[in-house]
Short mmCIF file of the C-alpha atoms (twelve columns), coordinates in Angstrom:
data_MODEL
# 
_entry.id   MODEL 
# 
loop_
_atom_site.group_PDB 
_atom_site.id 
_atom_site.type_symbol 
_atom_site.label_atom_id 
_atom_site.label_alt_id 
_atom_site.label_comp_id 
_atom_site.label_asym_id 
_atom_site.label_seq_id 
_atom_site.Cartn_x 
_atom_site.Cartn_y 
_atom_site.Cartn_z 
_atom_site.pdbx_PDB_model_num 
ATOM 1   C CA . MET A 1   134.274 -74.351 3.693  1 
ATOM 2   C CA . GLN A 2   136.485 -72.800 1.111  1 
ATOM 3   C CA . TYR A 3   139.990 -71.477 1.806  1 
ATOM 4   C CA . LYS A 4   141.254 -68.434 0.015  1 
ATOM 5   C CA . ASN A 5   144.730 -68.542 -1.413 1 
ATOM 6   C CA . LYS A 6   146.858 -66.336 0.742  1 
ATOM 7   C CA . LYS A 7   149.430 -64.107 -0.901 1 
ATOM 8   C CA . GLY A 8   152.392 -62.750 0.984  1 
ATOM 9   C CA . ILE A 9   154.334 -63.878 4.025  1 
ATOM 10  C CA . THR A 10  153.628 -63.911 7.704  1 
ATOM 11  C CA . LEU A 11  155.523 -62.063 10.387 1 
ATOM 12  C CA . VAL A 12  156.851 -65.344 11.809 1 
ATOM 13  C CA . GLU A 13  158.351 -66.277 8.410  1 
ATOM 14  C CA . VAL A 14  160.072 -62.903 8.215  1 
ATOM 15  C CA . LEU A 15  161.526 -63.254 11.719 1 
ATOM 16  C CA . VAL A 16  162.795 -66.770 11.093 1 
ATOM 17  C CA . THR A 17  164.403 -65.707 7.792  1 
ATOM 18  C CA . LEU A 18  166.069 -62.718 9.484  1 
ATOM 19  C CA . GLY A 19  167.303 -64.906 12.329 1 
ATOM 20  C CA . ILE A 20  168.910 -67.383 9.932  1 
ATOM 21  C CA . LEU A 21  170.383 -64.530 7.852  1 
ATOM 22  C CA . LEU A 22  171.837 -62.968 11.002 1 
ATOM 23  C CA . ILE A 23  173.533 -66.227 12.042 1 
ATOM 24  C CA . VAL A 24  174.988 -66.759 8.548  1 
ATOM 25  C CA . LEU A 25  176.352 -63.194 8.356  1 
ATOM 26  C CA . THR A 26  177.850 -63.461 11.832 1 
ATOM 27  C CA . LEU A 27  179.700 -66.624 10.853 1 
ATOM 28  C CA . CYS A 28  180.886 -65.037 7.581  1 
ATOM 29  C CA . ASN A 29  182.157 -61.962 9.484  1 
ATOM 30  C CA . ILE A 30  184.169 -64.134 11.861 1 
ATOM 31  C CA . SER A 31  185.588 -66.064 8.937  1 
ATOM 32  C CA . ILE A 32  186.505 -62.886 7.001  1 
ATOM 33  C CA . LYS A 33  188.319 -61.452 10.069 1 
ATOM 34  C CA . ASN A 34  190.281 -64.740 10.452 1 
ATOM 35  C CA . VAL A 35  191.194 -64.688 6.769  1 
ATOM 36  C CA . GLN A 36  192.294 -61.008 7.006  1 
ATOM 37  C CA . LYS A 37  194.435 -61.772 10.006 1 
ATOM 38  C CA . LEU A 38  195.999 -64.772 8.233  1 
ATOM 39  C CA . ILE A 39  196.755 -62.641 5.130  1 
ATOM 40  C CA . ILE A 40  198.444 -59.983 7.299  1 
ATOM 41  C CA . CYS A 41  200.406 -62.640 9.238  1 
ATOM 42  C CA . ASN A 42  201.642 -64.235 6.012  1 
ATOM 43  C CA . SER A 43  202.565 -60.842 4.539  1 
ATOM 44  C CA . VAL A 44  204.577 -59.912 7.679  1 
ATOM 45  C CA . ARG A 45  206.461 -63.217 7.683  1 
ATOM 46  C CA . SER A 46  207.176 -62.897 3.964  1 
ATOM 47  C CA . GLU A 47  208.520 -59.346 4.488  1 
ATOM 48  C CA . GLU A 48  210.693 -60.482 7.347  1 
ATOM 49  C CA . GLU A 49  212.169 -63.216 5.200  1 
ATOM 50  C CA . SER A 50  212.743 -60.743 2.372  1 
ATOM 51  C CA . MET A 51  214.748 -58.489 4.738  1 
ATOM 52  C CA . VAL A 52  216.966 -61.457 5.699  1 
ATOM 53  C CA . ASP A 53  217.377 -62.394 2.007  1 
ATOM 54  C CA . PHE A 54  218.402 -58.830 1.217  1 
ATOM 55  C CA . ILE A 55  221.070 -58.885 3.921  1 
ATOM 56  C CA . GLN A 56  222.379 -62.274 2.796  1 
ATOM 57  C CA . GLY A 57  222.398 -61.200 -0.879 1 
ATOM 58  C CA . VAL A 58  224.351 -58.030 -0.001 1 
ATOM 59  C CA . ARG A 59  226.869 -60.106 1.928  1 
ATOM 60  C CA . LEU A 60  227.410 -62.401 -1.060 1 
ATOM 61  C CA . GLU A 61  227.713 -59.407 -3.401 1 
ATOM 62  C CA . CYS A 62  230.521 -57.951 -1.211 1 
ATOM 63  C CA . MET A 63  232.315 -61.274 -1.366 1 
ATOM 64  C CA . GLU A 64  231.895 -61.597 -5.181 1 
ATOM 65  C CA . LYS A 65  233.135 -58.026 -5.819 1 
ATOM 66  C CA . ASN A 66  235.875 -58.429 -3.193 1 
ATOM 67  C CA . SER A 67  234.914 -55.085 -1.715 1 
ATOM 68  C CA . ASP A 68  233.726 -53.751 1.710  1 
ATOM 69  C CA . GLY A 69  230.206 -52.446 1.895  1 
ATOM 70  C CA . GLU A 70  227.565 -51.070 4.212  1 
ATOM 71  C CA . ILE A 71  223.868 -51.500 4.792  1 
ATOM 72  C CA . ILE A 72  222.380 -48.184 5.940  1 
ATOM 73  C CA . ILE A 73  219.207 -48.494 7.997  1 
ATOM 74  C CA . ASP A 74  216.809 -45.612 7.213  1 
ATOM 75  C CA . CYS A 75  214.214 -45.884 10.034 1 
ATOM 76  C CA . MET A 76  212.385 -42.772 8.815  1 
ATOM 77  C CA . ARG A 77  211.559 -44.322 5.463  1 
ATOM 78  C CA . ASP A 78  211.625 -47.994 6.590  1 
ATOM 79  C CA . ARG A 79  214.248 -49.064 4.102  1 
ATOM 80  C CA . PHE A 80  217.756 -50.530 3.774  1 
ATOM 81  C CA . LEU A 81  220.380 -48.973 1.437  1 
ATOM 82  C CA . PHE A 82  223.308 -51.070 0.306  1 
ATOM 83  C CA . THR A 83  226.430 -49.021 -0.509 1 
ATOM 84  C CA . LEU A 84  229.793 -49.932 -2.028 1 
ATOM 85  C CA . GLU A 85  232.478 -47.306 -2.103 1 
ATOM 86  C CA . ASN A 86  229.956 -44.645 -0.974 1 
ATOM 87  C CA . LYS A 87  227.615 -45.369 -3.899 1 
ATOM 88  C CA . ILE A 88  224.080 -46.724 -3.380 1 
ATOM 89  C CA . ILE A 89  223.962 -50.009 -5.204 1 
ATOM 90  C CA . ARG A 90  220.625 -51.373 -4.106 1 
ATOM 91  C CA . GLN A 91  217.793 -50.557 -1.736 1 
ATOM 92  C CA . PHE A 92  215.059 -52.543 -0.010 1 
ATOM 93  C CA . GLU A 93  211.822 -50.754 0.995  1 
ATOM 94  C CA . CYS A 94  209.816 -52.421 3.720  1 
ATOM 95  C CA . ASP A 95  206.045 -52.857 3.221  1 
ATOM 96  C CA . ASN A 96  203.535 -51.022 5.355  1 
ATOM 97  C CA . TYR A 97  203.463 -54.093 7.669  1 
ATOM 98  C CA . ILE A 98  206.964 -53.307 8.986  1 
ATOM 99  C CA . ASP A 99  208.153 -50.360 11.123 1 
ATOM 100 C CA . LEU A 100 211.925 -50.154 11.560 1 
ATOM 101 C CA . TYR A 101 213.000 -48.322 14.678 1 
ATOM 102 C CA . GLY A 102 216.611 -49.111 15.440 1 
ATOM 103 C CA . LEU A 103 219.879 -50.913 14.954 1 
ATOM 104 C CA . ASN A 104 221.539 -52.204 18.087 1 
ATOM 105 C CA . ILE A 105 225.263 -52.890 17.871 1 
ATOM 106 C CA . ASN A 106 227.436 -54.403 20.628 1 
ATOM 107 C CA . GLY A 107 224.610 -54.891 23.063 1 
ATOM 108 C CA . GLY A 108 223.538 -51.318 23.612 1 
ATOM 109 C CA . GLU A 109 225.092 -48.877 21.218 1 
ATOM 110 C CA . TYR A 110 222.780 -47.674 18.499 1 
ATOM 111 C CA . SER A 111 223.897 -46.933 14.963 1 
ATOM 112 C CA . ASN A 112 222.380 -46.656 11.514 1 
ATOM 113 C CA . PHE A 113 224.665 -48.859 9.408  1 
ATOM 114 C CA . ILE A 114 225.988 -52.443 9.273  1 
ATOM 115 C CA . LYS A 115 229.537 -52.966 7.964  1 
ATOM 116 C CA . ILE A 116 230.183 -55.887 5.650  1 
ATOM 117 C CA . ARG A 117 233.711 -56.847 4.820  1 
ATOM 118 C CA . LYS A 118 234.816 -58.387 1.528  1 
ATOM 119 C CA . ASP A 119 235.411 -61.750 3.228  1 
ATOM 120 C CA . GLY A 120 231.671 -61.821 4.170  1 
ATOM 121 C CA . TYR A 121 232.087 -60.779 7.779  1 
ATOM 122 C CA . ILE A 122 228.993 -58.864 8.974  1 
ATOM 123 C CA . SER A 123 229.105 -56.610 12.055 1 
ATOM 124 C CA . PRO A 124 227.228 -58.334 14.803 1 
ATOM 125 C CA . CYS A 125 223.974 -56.412 15.364 1 
ATOM 126 C CA . SER A 126 220.209 -56.586 15.752 1 
ATOM 127 C CA . ILE A 127 217.848 -54.670 13.476 1 
ATOM 128 C CA . LEU A 128 214.879 -53.744 15.633 1 
ATOM 129 C CA . PHE A 129 211.349 -53.464 14.196 1 
ATOM 130 C CA . SER A 130 207.707 -53.941 14.945 1 
ATOM 131 C CA . ASN A 131 205.208 -55.552 12.676 1 
ATOM 132 C CA . GLU A 132 201.536 -54.997 11.853 1 
ATOM 133 C CA . MET A 133 200.486 -57.476 14.526 1 
ATOM 134 C CA . GLY A 134 202.140 -55.380 17.225 1 
ATOM 135 C CA . GLU A 135 205.083 -57.803 17.790 1 
ATOM 136 C CA . GLU A 136 208.530 -56.329 18.465 1 
ATOM 137 C CA . ARG A 137 211.011 -58.370 16.447 1 
ATOM 138 C CA . ARG A 138 214.685 -58.328 15.579 1 
ATOM 139 C CA . ILE A 139 216.897 -59.571 12.830 1 
ATOM 140 C CA . THR A 140 220.221 -60.659 14.334 1 
ATOM 141 C CA . THR A 141 223.558 -61.217 12.662 1 
ATOM 142 C CA . THR A 142 226.008 -63.598 14.271 1 
ATOM 143 C CA . VAL A 143 229.725 -62.848 14.724 1 
ATOM 144 C CA . ASN A 144 232.022 -64.223 12.028 1 
ATOM 145 C CA . LEU A 145 229.517 -66.739 10.666 1 
ATOM 146 C CA . GLY A 146 227.549 -64.356 8.448  1 
ATOM 147 C CA . TYR A 147 224.430 -66.027 9.779  1 
ATOM 148 C CA . VAL A 148 221.241 -63.897 9.855  1 
ATOM 149 C CA . GLN A 149 218.084 -64.885 11.738 1 
ATOM 150 C CA . ILE A 150 214.758 -63.455 12.820 1 
ATOM 151 C CA . LYS A 151 213.853 -63.574 16.514 1 
# 
């Protein structure tokens, strides 16, 4: 009995190949989503640290120039403006990952600016914002210490 050489693939081979391909693609999709979430998380944390660095840098600049200044919080444009003698010196624009929505001063009163004295004193306040991950966060300045932290 002679066997003919078969050309082509069987239905079973196609189904097994598709099954394996489906498993691999599912695992890749899960991995890609985790990587995307990690990238967003790192970007948000980096942006939060940049906001704190901006506030600390402005505080030091007021001390170096021996002049009082203000940080104006522009919630509509998600940015900070640093002013000395009513002139905008510097600005910080938040990335799309951050949504500024308020500045809480003295435990309940809302304002749109933080006063910084020439000796480095920052008005105690909390800058309120939400991030891309849906977390509501705040940057808090501490009375007389000039200490700024994220909560």
